[in-house]
gemmi code that builds the backbone of each chain (N, CA, C; Angstrom):
import gemmi

chains = {
    "A": [
        ("ASP", (69.948, 111.801, 102.389), (71.063, 112.319, 103.168), (72.372, 111.628, 102.794)),
        ("VAL", (72.289, 110.662, 101.899), (73.491, 109.934, 101.482), (74.397, 110.854, 100.709)),
        ("LYS", (75.678, 110.898, 101.038), (76.601, 111.835, 100.435), (77.690, 111.149, 99.611)),
        ("VAL", (78.243, 110.040, 100.116), (79.243, 109.272, 99.379), (78.709, 107.849, 99.245)),
        ("THR", (78.511, 107.434, 98.021), (77.893, 106.138, 97.753), (78.899, 105.216, 97.077)),
        ("GLN", (79.081, 104.048, 97.651), (79.907, 103.024, 97.023), (78.963, 101.977, 96.454)),
        ("SER", (79.219, 101.577, 95.240), (78.222, 100.835, 94.471), (77.902, 99.470, 95.045)),
        ("SER", (78.857, 98.823, 95.702), (78.604, 97.488, 96.230), (79.014, 97.413, 97.690)),
        ("ARG", (78.238, 96.727, 98.497), (78.633, 96.501, 99.889), (79.549, 95.287, 100.007)),
        ("TYR", (79.230, 94.254, 99.216), (80.010, 93.019, 99.233), (80.282, 92.580, 97.795)),
        ("LEU", (81.513, 92.136, 97.596), (81.897, 91.598, 96.290), (82.763, 90.369, 96.506)),
        ("VAL", (82.539, 89.351, 95.687), (83.411, 88.189, 95.669), (83.914, 88.031, 94.248)),
        ("LYS", (85.223, 88.037, 94.090), (85.840, 87.940, 92.768), (86.890, 86.833, 92.774)),
        ("ARG", (87.204, 86.373, 91.575), (88.213, 85.321, 91.441), (89.584, 85.930, 91.168)),
        ("THR", (90.606, 85.239, 91.600), (91.984, 85.645, 91.337), (92.184, 85.870, 89.852)),
        ("GLY", (92.808, 87.000, 89.520), (93.091, 87.332, 88.135), (92.037, 88.182, 87.465)),
        ("GLU", (90.865, 88.301, 88.056), (89.813, 89.118, 87.474), (90.175, 90.596, 87.564)),
        ("LYS", (89.643, 91.373, 86.656), (89.736, 92.827, 86.726), (88.507, 93.308, 87.489)),
        ("VAL", (88.738, 94.099, 88.543), (87.656, 94.492, 89.439), (87.518, 96.014, 89.446)),
        ("PHE", (86.291, 96.470, 89.358), (85.999, 97.899, 89.402), (85.187, 98.214, 90.665)),
        ("LEU", (85.678, 99.140, 91.464), (84.925, 99.638, 92.605), (84.557, 101.088, 92.315)),
        ("GLU", (83.255, 101.377, 92.422), (82.768, 102.696, 92.052), (82.390, 103.515, 93.279)),
        ("CYS", (82.632, 104.804, 93.189), (82.302, 105.728, 94.271), (81.745, 107.008, 93.673)),
        ("VAL", (80.625, 107.464, 94.209), (80.000, 108.690, 93.741), (79.690, 109.577, 94.939)),
        ("GLN", (80.019, 110.884, 94.813), (79.669, 111.824, 95.875), (78.800, 112.941, 95.295)),
        ("ASP", (77.883, 113.424, 96.141), (76.941, 114.438, 95.665), (77.146, 115.777, 96.361)),
        ("MET", (78.348, 116.008, 96.870), (78.618, 117.228, 97.632), (79.471, 118.217, 96.847)),
        ("ASP", (79.731, 117.909, 95.584), (80.542, 118.786, 94.738), (81.956, 118.981, 95.310)),
        ("HIS", (82.475, 117.941, 95.963), (83.826, 118.025, 96.511), (84.871, 117.861, 95.417)),
        ("GLU", (85.975, 118.613, 95.568), (87.051, 118.512, 94.598), (87.882, 117.244, 94.781)),
        ("ASN", (88.045, 116.822, 96.024), (89.014, 115.789, 96.359), (88.350, 114.465, 96.695)),
        ("MET", (88.908, 113.400, 96.162), (88.389, 112.069, 96.460), (89.531, 111.116, 96.735)),
        ("PHE", (89.265, 110.125, 97.578), (90.302, 109.245, 98.101), (89.805, 107.799, 98.117)),
        ("TRP", (90.733, 106.892, 97.927), (90.467, 105.477, 98.165), (91.422, 104.967, 99.237)),
        ("TYR", (90.831, 104.355, 100.286), (91.589, 103.726, 101.354), (91.210, 102.245, 101.409)),
        ("ARG", (92.109, 101.443, 101.940), (91.727, 100.100, 102.338), (91.921, 99.975, 103.851)),
        ("GLN", (91.006, 99.203, 104.446), (91.010, 99.040, 105.900), (91.235, 97.582, 106.237)),
        ("ASP", (92.271, 97.320, 107.007), (92.596, 95.968, 107.444), (92.820, 95.981, 108.945)),
        ("PRO", (92.370, 94.945, 109.648), (92.527, 94.901, 111.118), (93.976, 95.073, 111.531)),
        ("GLY", (94.181, 95.954, 112.501), (95.523, 96.182, 113.015), (96.385, 97.094, 112.175)),
        ("LEU", (95.916, 97.429, 110.975), (96.694, 98.296, 110.082), (96.025, 99.646, 109.851)),
        ("GLY", (94.808, 99.798, 110.326), (94.106, 101.061, 110.152), (93.667, 101.272, 108.718)),
        ("LEU", (93.616, 102.528, 108.315), (93.240, 102.886, 106.952), (94.507, 103.312, 106.206)),
        ("ARG", (94.726, 102.700, 105.070), (95.910, 103.034, 104.268), (95.470, 103.596, 102.915)),
        ("LEU", (96.100, 104.698, 102.543), (95.709, 105.421, 101.338), (96.253, 104.731, 100.086)),
        ("ILE", (95.354, 104.468, 99.146), (95.743, 103.803, 97.897), (96.018, 104.847, 96.818)),
        ("TYR", (95.025, 105.670, 96.530), (95.124, 106.727, 95.521), (94.225, 107.882, 95.951)),
        ("PHE", (94.550, 109.068, 95.438), (93.651, 110.183, 95.625), (93.668, 111.084, 94.400)),
        ("SER", (92.683, 111.967, 94.370), (92.507, 112.831, 93.200), (92.069, 114.210, 93.667)),
        ("TYR", (92.746, 115.245, 93.167), (92.401, 116.615, 93.506), (91.417, 117.231, 92.523)),
        ("ASP", (91.296, 116.609, 91.369), (90.446, 117.222, 90.342), (90.164, 116.179, 89.278)),
        ("VAL", (89.244, 116.506, 88.436), (88.899, 115.604, 87.331), (90.160, 115.301, 86.523)),
        ("LYS", (90.314, 114.045, 86.208), (91.413, 113.528, 85.405), (92.773, 113.637, 86.096)),
        ("MET", (92.806, 114.042, 87.342), (94.053, 114.081, 88.087), (94.059, 112.960, 89.111)),
        ("LYS", (95.236, 112.380, 89.334), (95.365, 111.315, 90.315), (96.769, 111.329, 90.880)),
        ("GLU", (96.873, 110.893, 92.119), (98.177, 110.775, 92.742), (98.235, 109.495, 93.548)),
        ("LYS", (99.401, 108.886, 93.586), (99.566, 107.656, 94.336), (99.584, 107.940, 95.832)),
        ("GLY", (98.972, 107.027, 96.554), (99.042, 107.087, 97.998), (100.177, 106.224, 98.505)),
        ("ASP", (99.960, 105.580, 99.636), (101.025, 104.795, 100.271), (101.128, 103.366, 99.742)),
        ("ILE", (100.043, 102.834, 99.205), (100.047, 101.439, 98.745), (99.372, 101.321, 97.377)),
        ("PRO", (99.905, 101.945, 96.333), (99.225, 101.936, 95.039), (99.441, 100.680, 94.194)),
        ("GLU", (100.379, 99.836, 94.585), (100.737, 98.684, 93.746), (99.547, 97.761, 93.554)),
        ("GLY", (99.284, 97.436, 92.305), (98.200, 96.526, 91.967), (96.864, 97.216, 91.744)),
        ("TYR", (96.874, 98.553, 91.899), (95.644, 99.333, 91.747), (95.832, 100.449, 90.725)),
        ("SER", (94.751, 100.881, 90.137), (94.730, 102.113, 89.361), (93.407, 102.806, 89.632)),
        ("VAL", (93.272, 104.048, 89.172), (92.046, 104.801, 89.417), (91.652, 105.555, 88.161)),
        ("SER", (90.402, 106.000, 88.177), (89.885, 106.798, 87.067), (88.951, 107.842, 87.629)),
        ("ARG", (89.124, 109.081, 87.166), (88.200, 110.143, 87.552), (87.882, 110.978, 86.317)),
        ("GLU", (86.844, 110.561, 85.627), (86.394, 111.223, 84.412), (85.399, 112.339, 84.696)),
        ("LYS", (84.691, 112.214, 85.826), (83.740, 113.246, 86.233), (84.017, 113.613, 87.688)),
        ("LYS", (83.668, 114.819, 88.046), (83.987, 115.317, 89.383), (83.379, 114.455, 90.469)),
        ("GLU", (82.190, 113.938, 90.233), (81.485, 113.240, 91.293), (81.847, 111.761, 91.409)),
        ("ARG", (82.607, 111.243, 90.462), (82.829, 109.799, 90.417), (84.318, 109.468, 90.437)),
        ("PHE", (84.677, 108.520, 91.309), (86.082, 108.107, 91.435), (86.093, 106.588, 91.507)),
        ("SER", (86.725, 105.966, 90.526), (86.711, 104.515, 90.431), (88.067, 103.933, 90.799)),
        ("LEU", (88.039, 102.843, 91.535), (89.257, 102.094, 91.878), (89.251, 100.810, 91.059)),
        ("ILE", (90.382, 100.521, 90.436), (90.482, 99.362, 89.553), (91.573, 98.436, 90.067)),
        ("LEU", (91.205, 97.185, 90.246), (92.193, 96.151, 90.549), (92.484, 95.449, 89.233)),
        ("GLU", (93.663, 95.660, 88.705), (93.973, 95.196, 87.352), (93.903, 93.682, 87.234)),
        ("SER", (94.399, 92.984, 88.237), (94.367, 91.521, 88.262), (94.284, 91.119, 89.732)),
        ("ALA", (93.056, 90.887, 90.185), (92.826, 90.696, 91.610), (93.652, 89.534, 92.167)),
        ("SER", (94.158, 89.755, 93.377), (94.895, 88.706, 94.083), (94.318, 88.566, 95.483)),
        ("THR", (94.590, 87.418, 96.100), (93.994, 87.151, 97.415), (94.433, 88.166, 98.465)),
        ("ASN", (95.623, 88.742, 98.306), (96.069, 89.726, 99.302), (95.394, 91.088, 99.131)),
        ("GLN", (94.502, 91.184, 98.168), (93.687, 92.382, 98.020), (92.310, 92.214, 98.651)),
        ("THR", (92.093, 91.082, 99.290), (90.876, 90.905, 100.086), (90.911, 91.900, 101.231)),
        ("SER", (89.901, 92.761, 101.285), (89.934, 93.850, 102.259), (88.614, 94.618, 102.225)),
        ("MET", (88.505, 95.572, 103.160), (87.429, 96.559, 103.113), (87.979, 97.799, 102.404)),
        ("TYR", (87.262, 98.263, 101.385), (87.695, 99.443, 100.647), (86.755, 100.605, 100.940)),
        ("LEU", (87.352, 101.713, 101.311), (86.585, 102.901, 101.682), (86.924, 104.056, 100.757)),
        ("CYS", (85.897, 104.687, 100.263), (86.034, 105.888, 99.454), (85.699, 107.090, 100.328)),
        ("ALA", (86.354, 108.206, 100.097), (86.069, 109.432, 100.844), (86.191, 110.626, 99.911)),
        ("SER", (85.521, 111.692, 100.287), (85.676, 112.951, 99.556), (85.842, 114.094, 100.554)),
        ("SER", (86.438, 115.177, 100.090), (86.583, 116.359, 100.946), (86.609, 117.604, 100.078)),
        ("PRO", (86.194, 118.715, 100.647), (86.237, 119.967, 99.894), (87.631, 120.574, 99.966)),
        ("THR", (87.891, 121.494, 99.063), (89.085, 122.326, 99.141), (88.673, 123.605, 99.830)),
        ("LEU", (89.293, 123.896, 100.973), (88.835, 124.995, 101.805), (89.791, 126.165, 101.760)),
        ("GLY", (89.237, 127.348, 101.657), (90.016, 128.562, 101.827), (90.967, 128.825, 100.683)),
        ("THR", (91.643, 129.921, 100.780), (92.613, 130.270, 99.742), (93.822, 129.354, 99.860)),
        ("GLY", (94.427, 129.084, 98.754), (95.575, 128.189, 98.776), (95.184, 126.730, 98.817)),
        ("GLY", (93.872, 126.462, 98.814), (93.434, 125.076, 98.726), (93.786, 124.240, 99.928)),
        ("ARG", (93.437, 124.725, 101.119), (93.759, 123.961, 102.323), (92.945, 122.677, 102.337)),
        ("LEU", (93.613, 121.589, 102.433), (92.950, 120.305, 102.329), (93.039, 119.546, 103.650)),
        ("GLY", (92.568, 118.320, 103.615), (92.682, 117.445, 104.782), (91.548, 117.577, 105.757)),
        ("TYR", (90.630, 118.470, 105.467), (89.530, 118.671, 106.388), (88.248, 118.055, 105.866)),
        ("GLY", (87.366, 117.715, 106.782), (86.000, 117.383, 106.393), (85.865, 116.207, 105.469)),
        ("TYR", (86.613, 115.148, 105.731), (86.411, 113.933, 104.962), (85.011, 113.376, 105.218)),
        ("THR", (84.356, 112.948, 104.145), (83.125, 112.167, 104.266), (83.382, 110.815, 103.615)),
        ("PHE", (83.160, 109.763, 104.387), (83.423, 108.415, 103.899), (82.135, 107.751, 103.417)),
        ("GLY", (82.278, 106.850, 102.465), (81.215, 105.932, 102.119), (81.168, 104.797, 103.139)),
        ("SER", (80.213, 103.893, 102.947), (80.038, 102.795, 103.900), (80.977, 101.627, 103.646)),
        ("GLY", (81.697, 101.674, 102.548), (82.696, 100.649, 102.287), (82.214, 99.528, 101.403)),
        ("THR", (83.167, 98.902, 100.733), (82.929, 97.681, 99.953), (83.849, 96.607, 100.504)),
        ("ARG", (83.237, 95.520, 100.953), (84.059, 94.404, 101.432), (84.312, 93.471, 100.256)),
        ("LEU", (85.550, 93.427, 99.840), (85.941, 92.614, 98.687), (86.645, 91.359, 99.163)),
        ("THR", (86.182, 90.227, 98.656), (86.849, 88.952, 98.900), (87.333, 88.408, 97.564)),
        ("VAL", (88.625, 88.101, 97.497), (89.198, 87.506, 96.287), (89.526, 86.046, 96.594)),
        ("VAL", (88.918, 85.170, 95.797), (89.111, 83.733, 96.057), (89.917, 83.079, 94.950)),
    ],
    "B": [
        ("GLN", (108.396, 108.084, 109.301), (108.130, 109.439, 109.788), (106.692, 109.881, 109.479)),
        ("GLN", (106.097, 109.187, 108.509), (104.722, 109.500, 108.166), (103.728, 108.782, 109.036)),
        ("GLN", (104.192, 107.899, 109.896), (103.280, 107.061, 110.650), (102.631, 107.793, 111.813)),
        ("VAL", (101.445, 107.299, 112.134), (100.763, 107.690, 113.363), (100.505, 106.396, 114.121)),
        ("LYS", (101.029, 106.307, 115.332), (100.917, 105.075, 116.105), (99.843, 105.224, 117.169)),
        ("GLN", (98.911, 104.282, 117.170), (97.744, 104.369, 118.047), (97.724, 103.192, 119.009)),
        ("SER", (97.310, 103.472, 120.239), (97.174, 102.406, 121.241), (96.075, 102.771, 122.233)),
        ("PRO", (95.443, 101.789, 122.868), (95.606, 100.359, 122.632), (94.838, 99.905, 121.392)),
        ("GLN", (95.026, 98.680, 120.998), (94.302, 98.137, 119.857), (92.843, 97.867, 120.236)),
        ("SER", (92.621, 97.481, 121.490), (91.254, 97.267, 121.961), (91.143, 97.732, 123.405)),
        ("LEU", (89.904, 98.064, 123.782), (89.674, 98.675, 125.091), (88.287, 98.298, 125.567)),
        ("ILE", (88.199, 97.851, 126.796), (86.904, 97.548, 127.406), (86.742, 98.440, 128.626)),
        ("VAL", (85.631, 99.144, 128.684), (85.369, 100.107, 129.754), (83.953, 99.880, 130.275)),
        ("GLN", (83.781, 100.064, 131.566), (82.448, 99.977, 132.135), (81.678, 101.267, 131.861)),
        ("LYS", (80.381, 101.115, 131.745), (79.513, 102.281, 131.562), (79.786, 103.312, 132.652)),
        ("GLY", (79.921, 104.559, 132.229), (80.208, 105.635, 133.165), (81.687, 105.900, 133.373)),
        ("GLY", (82.524, 105.027, 132.882), (83.961, 105.194, 133.034), (84.559, 106.117, 131.980)),
        ("ILE", (85.866, 106.296, 132.070), (86.581, 107.146, 131.118), (87.363, 106.264, 130.147)),
        ("SER", (87.169, 106.503, 128.866), (87.925, 105.786, 127.842), (89.040, 106.697, 127.347)),
        ("ILE", (90.242, 106.152, 127.264), (91.385, 106.950, 126.816), (92.120, 106.209, 125.711)),
        ("ILE", (92.288, 106.882, 124.586), (93.003, 106.316, 123.445), (94.141, 107.269, 123.091)),
        ("ASN", (95.310, 106.705, 122.865), (96.494, 107.521, 122.658), (97.066, 107.385, 121.257)),
        ("CYS", (97.640, 108.483, 120.763), (98.324, 108.452, 119.476), (99.629, 109.234, 119.556)),
        ("ALA", (100.599, 108.778, 118.785), (101.894, 109.435, 118.732), (102.319, 109.585, 117.285)),
        ("TYR", (103.049, 110.651, 117.006), (103.490, 110.907, 115.638), (104.938, 111.386, 115.658)),
        ("GLU", (105.582, 111.330, 114.484), (106.973, 111.762, 114.374), (107.116, 113.049, 113.559)),
        ("ASN", (106.286, 113.178, 112.546), (106.451, 114.288, 111.611), (105.949, 115.597, 112.215)),
        ("THR", (106.844, 116.502, 112.535), (106.449, 117.762, 113.163), (105.747, 118.703, 112.191)),
        ("ALA", (105.683, 118.343, 110.927), (104.938, 119.160, 109.956), (103.441, 118.919, 110.034)),
        ("PHE", (103.020, 117.860, 110.712), (101.581, 117.622, 110.864), (100.946, 118.823, 111.584)),
        ("ASP", (99.814, 119.274, 111.068), (99.178, 120.438, 111.681), (97.669, 120.307, 111.800)),
        ("TYR", (97.178, 119.110, 111.676), (95.733, 118.888, 111.816), (95.553, 117.460, 112.306)),
        ("PHE", (94.816, 117.300, 113.424), (94.723, 116.004, 114.089), (93.250, 115.698, 114.384)),
        ("PRO", (92.606, 114.950, 113.494), (91.202, 114.586, 113.729), (91.085, 113.196, 114.342)),
        ("TRP", (89.953, 112.946, 114.932), (89.569, 111.617, 115.381), (88.293, 111.228, 114.633)),
        ("TYR", (88.280, 109.963, 114.198), (87.122, 109.433, 113.502), (86.537, 108.287, 114.294)),
        ("GLN", (85.220, 108.153, 114.197), (84.472, 107.091, 114.872), (83.796, 106.245, 113.811)),
        ("GLN", (83.924, 104.938, 113.956), (83.334, 104.038, 112.958), (82.493, 102.973, 113.647)),
        ("PHE", (81.219, 102.906, 113.278), (80.333, 101.847, 113.750), (80.330, 100.715, 112.729)),
        ("PRO", (80.029, 99.497, 113.183), (80.036, 98.354, 112.260), (79.140, 98.597, 111.052)),
        ("GLY", (79.663, 98.301, 109.882), (78.892, 98.447, 108.656), (78.836, 99.861, 108.110)),
        ("LYS", (79.539, 100.770, 108.773), (79.535, 102.173, 108.336), (80.952, 102.641, 108.056)),
        ("GLY", (81.049, 103.717, 107.289), (82.355, 104.335, 107.116), (82.689, 105.203, 108.324)),
        ("PRO", (83.962, 105.536, 108.489), (84.352, 106.424, 109.604), (83.705, 107.796, 109.447)),
        ("ALA", (83.401, 108.416, 110.570), (82.816, 109.758, 110.573), (83.627, 110.642, 111.516)),
        ("LEU", (83.834, 111.879, 111.092), (84.614, 112.819, 111.906), (83.939, 113.049, 113.250)),
        ("LEU", (84.727, 112.894, 114.316), (84.207, 113.053, 115.673), (84.628, 114.399, 116.262)),
        ("ILE", (85.910, 114.673, 116.215), (86.460, 115.890, 116.803), (87.860, 116.064, 116.241)),
        ("ALA", (88.327, 117.315, 116.167), (89.656, 117.567, 115.601), (90.316, 118.728, 116.324)),
        ("ILE", (91.657, 118.778, 116.224), (92.406, 119.803, 116.905), (93.558, 120.279, 116.044)),
        ("ARG", (93.939, 121.536, 116.191), (95.138, 122.082, 115.574), (96.195, 122.205, 116.666)),
        ("PRO", (97.464, 122.188, 116.338), (98.515, 122.147, 117.374), (98.734, 123.449, 118.129)),
        ("ASP", (97.972, 124.484, 117.810), (98.133, 125.732, 118.542), (97.308, 125.763, 119.835)),
        ("VAL", (96.547, 124.687, 120.093), (95.819, 124.577, 121.363), (96.172, 123.239, 122.007)),
        ("SER", (96.030, 123.163, 123.322), (96.414, 121.947, 124.036), (95.226, 121.049, 124.348)),
        ("GLU", (94.040, 121.584, 124.196), (92.865, 120.777, 124.516), (91.656, 121.305, 123.750)),
        ("LYS", (90.812, 120.372, 123.342), (89.545, 120.751, 122.721), (88.476, 119.818, 123.233)),
        ("LYS", (87.358, 120.380, 123.638), (86.291, 119.588, 124.225), (85.010, 119.795, 123.455)),
        ("GLU", (84.335, 118.686, 123.169), (83.009, 118.738, 122.559), (82.135, 117.708, 123.255)),
        ("GLY", (81.296, 118.193, 124.150), (80.452, 117.290, 124.910), (81.281, 116.390, 125.793)),
        ("ARG", (81.093, 115.077, 125.653), (81.847, 114.129, 126.470), (83.214, 113.778, 125.875)),
        ("PHE", (83.513, 114.309, 124.703), (84.752, 113.971, 124.001), (85.761, 115.115, 124.109)),
        ("THR", (86.979, 114.758, 124.485), (88.052, 115.745, 124.643), (89.313, 115.232, 123.959)),
        ("ILE", (89.952, 116.115, 123.202), (91.287, 115.816, 122.683), (92.291, 116.577, 123.545)),
        ("SER", (93.303, 115.866, 124.018), (94.435, 116.501, 124.690), (95.634, 116.410, 123.766)),
        ("PHE", (96.345, 117.527, 123.613), (97.440, 117.586, 122.650), (98.716, 118.030, 123.347)),
        ("ASN", (99.770, 117.249, 123.179), (101.076, 117.579, 123.765), (102.081, 117.716, 122.625)),
        ("LYS", (102.308, 118.954, 122.224), (103.145, 119.203, 121.051), (104.593, 118.775, 121.284)),
        ("SER", (105.112, 119.024, 122.465), (106.518, 118.701, 122.728), (106.751, 117.194, 122.723)),
        ("ALA", (105.772, 116.451, 123.203), (105.887, 114.993, 123.223), (105.420, 114.359, 121.927)),
        ("LYS", (104.835, 115.139, 121.061), (104.275, 114.651, 119.798), (103.261, 113.545, 120.054)),
        ("GLN", (102.359, 113.845, 120.967), (101.316, 112.885, 121.322), (99.979, 113.606, 121.433)),
        ("PHE", (98.918, 112.876, 121.148), (97.588, 113.404, 121.386), (96.677, 112.243, 121.756)),
        ("SER", (95.648, 112.557, 122.492), (94.790, 111.493, 122.999), (93.330, 111.923, 122.984)),
        ("LEU", (92.480, 110.919, 122.931), (91.033, 111.113, 122.986), (90.539, 110.593, 124.323)),
        ("HIS", (89.801, 111.427, 125.020), (89.174, 111.035, 126.276), (87.660, 111.044, 126.072)),
        ("ILE", (87.024, 109.945, 126.443), (85.570, 109.883, 126.408), (85.097, 109.781, 127.847)),
        ("MET", (84.477, 110.834, 128.315), (83.975, 110.863, 129.680), (82.608, 110.191, 129.750)),
        ("ASP", (82.295, 109.628, 130.928), (80.980, 109.001, 131.125), (80.644, 108.092, 129.936)),
        ("SER", (81.531, 107.176, 129.626), (81.371, 106.307, 128.463), (80.043, 105.559, 128.510)),
        ("GLN", (79.408, 105.456, 127.339), (78.109, 104.810, 127.201), (78.203, 103.637, 126.235)),
        ("PRO", (77.310, 102.646, 126.377), (77.333, 101.525, 125.417), (77.240, 101.979, 123.967)),
        ("GLY", (76.544, 103.083, 123.722), (76.440, 103.627, 122.372), (77.743, 104.178, 121.829)),
        ("ASP", (78.754, 104.307, 122.689), (80.077, 104.750, 122.240), (80.907, 103.594, 121.700)),
        ("SER", (80.402, 102.368, 121.862), (81.129, 101.193, 121.386), (81.304, 101.293, 119.881)),
        ("ALA", (82.540, 101.350, 119.442), (82.866, 101.582, 118.041), (84.373, 101.447, 117.877)),
        ("THR", (84.826, 101.608, 116.649), (86.260, 101.685, 116.384), (86.643, 103.145, 116.205)),
        ("TYR", (87.712, 103.541, 116.850), (88.165, 104.929, 116.807), (89.523, 105.010, 116.115)),
        ("PHE", (89.647, 105.970, 115.225), (90.896, 106.192, 114.511), (91.388, 107.610, 114.769)),
        ("CYS", (92.652, 107.742, 115.130), (93.270, 109.052, 115.095), (93.890, 109.241, 113.715)),
        ("ALA", (94.162, 110.475, 113.371), (94.742, 110.768, 112.065), (95.510, 112.076, 112.139)),
        ("ALA", (96.298, 112.314, 111.100), (97.060, 113.552, 111.017), (97.278, 113.916, 109.564)),
        ("SER", (97.385, 115.215, 109.323), (97.723, 115.671, 107.972), (98.517, 116.961, 108.097)),
        ("PHE", (99.110, 117.396, 106.983), (99.876, 118.626, 107.016), (99.770, 119.361, 105.691)),
        ("GLY", (99.932, 120.654, 105.792), (99.983, 121.509, 104.628), (98.780, 121.361, 103.738)),
        ("ASN", (99.020, 121.422, 102.452), (97.952, 121.334, 101.485), (97.888, 119.978, 100.799)),
        ("THR", (98.496, 118.984, 101.405), (98.510, 117.681, 100.746), (97.132, 117.048, 100.706)),
        ("GLY", (96.322, 117.359, 101.724), (95.000, 116.761, 101.764), (94.973, 115.328, 102.209)),
        ("LYS", (96.130, 114.728, 102.413), (96.161, 113.325, 102.792), (96.080, 113.189, 104.305)),
        ("LEU", (95.166, 112.339, 104.733), (95.094, 111.979, 106.135), (95.861, 110.687, 106.354)),
        ("ILE", (96.763, 110.684, 107.338), (97.473, 109.481, 107.746), (96.776, 108.959, 108.994)),
        ("PHE", (96.293, 107.731, 108.931), (95.491, 107.189, 110.016), (96.318, 106.297, 110.924)),
        ("GLY", (95.918, 106.272, 112.202), (96.446, 105.290, 113.127), (95.824, 103.930, 112.878)),
        ("GLN", (96.237, 102.955, 113.696), (95.839, 101.570, 113.458), (94.422, 101.267, 113.919)),
        ("GLY", (93.830, 102.149, 114.706), (92.467, 101.937, 115.164), (92.401, 101.311, 116.551)),
        ("THR", (91.359, 101.682, 117.291), (91.091, 101.106, 118.610), (89.631, 100.699, 118.669)),
        ("THR", (89.406, 99.440, 118.990), (88.033, 98.959, 119.148), (87.626, 99.125, 120.595)),
        ("LEU", (86.632, 99.969, 120.826), (86.153, 100.255, 122.173), (84.850, 99.516, 122.432)),
        ("GLN", (84.808, 98.826, 123.543), (83.568, 98.198, 123.999), (83.229, 98.768, 125.366)),
        ("VAL", (82.043, 99.333, 125.472), (81.575, 99.863, 126.748), (80.514, 98.913, 127.291)),
        ("LYS", (80.813, 98.325, 128.422), (79.904, 97.331, 129.003), (78.842, 98.009, 129.863)),
        ("PRO", (77.587, 97.547, 129.734), (76.493, 98.169, 130.495), (76.596, 97.952, 132.002)),
    ],
}
model = gemmi.Model(1)
for chain_id, residues in chains.items():
    chain = gemmi.Chain(chain_id)
    for i, (resn, *xyz) in enumerate(residues, 1):
        res = gemmi.Residue()
        res.name, res.seqid = resn, gemmi.SeqId(i, " ")
        for name, pos in zip(("N", "CA", "C"), xyz):
            atom = gemmi.Atom()
            atom.name, atom.element = name, gemmi.Element(name[0])
            atom.pos, atom.b_iso = gemmi.Position(*pos), 0.0
            res.add_atom(atom)
        chain.add_residue(res)
    model.add_chain(chain)
structure = gemmi.Structure()
structure.add_model(model)
structure.setup_entities()
């Protein structure tokens, strides 16, 4: 019944390391999203993708990049990890509904990756 | 203008009581307002959602009240149960952007 899978539940990385967070969905959804969750700040959008090889910046893209080579997989990359990137990272996917590509509905989230940068 | 402001940050309710969480927004282009529920160790899951053409939507013990003129919406949990203890997020989106803007979250504890 698992629909959105994030490859790691917990990660500990050192400052300056390049970090890859992987997300795979099995629902054939067009749209995928990366959020980070911090206490008191809610969920903030980092990057999203409407289609393979397409990406758009969210509200806090600095220090991050993404890759979507296949429809089911969306990777978040921390180019040079810093301590202020210690957070819970959540991946989500959603279908494109109806004519005109109505979006924003039916998000399915993964269980999250808790990343600690030391 | 893209923000969704949620309150309170935390809430303690006795079993059987009513839990109320409020959200406010500025962008009148928002046209979809979902609520998500998150249990510890899990990702958020869609609980209930509303479009601005209705003022209330009810699903079981969960009700969304929507006030378009005040640009506010709220989640009411009737007969709150310990199993409702979780973090709740309101959100909003508009048009075809597909982006959900989330509130800050409310941690609800229902005491037995």
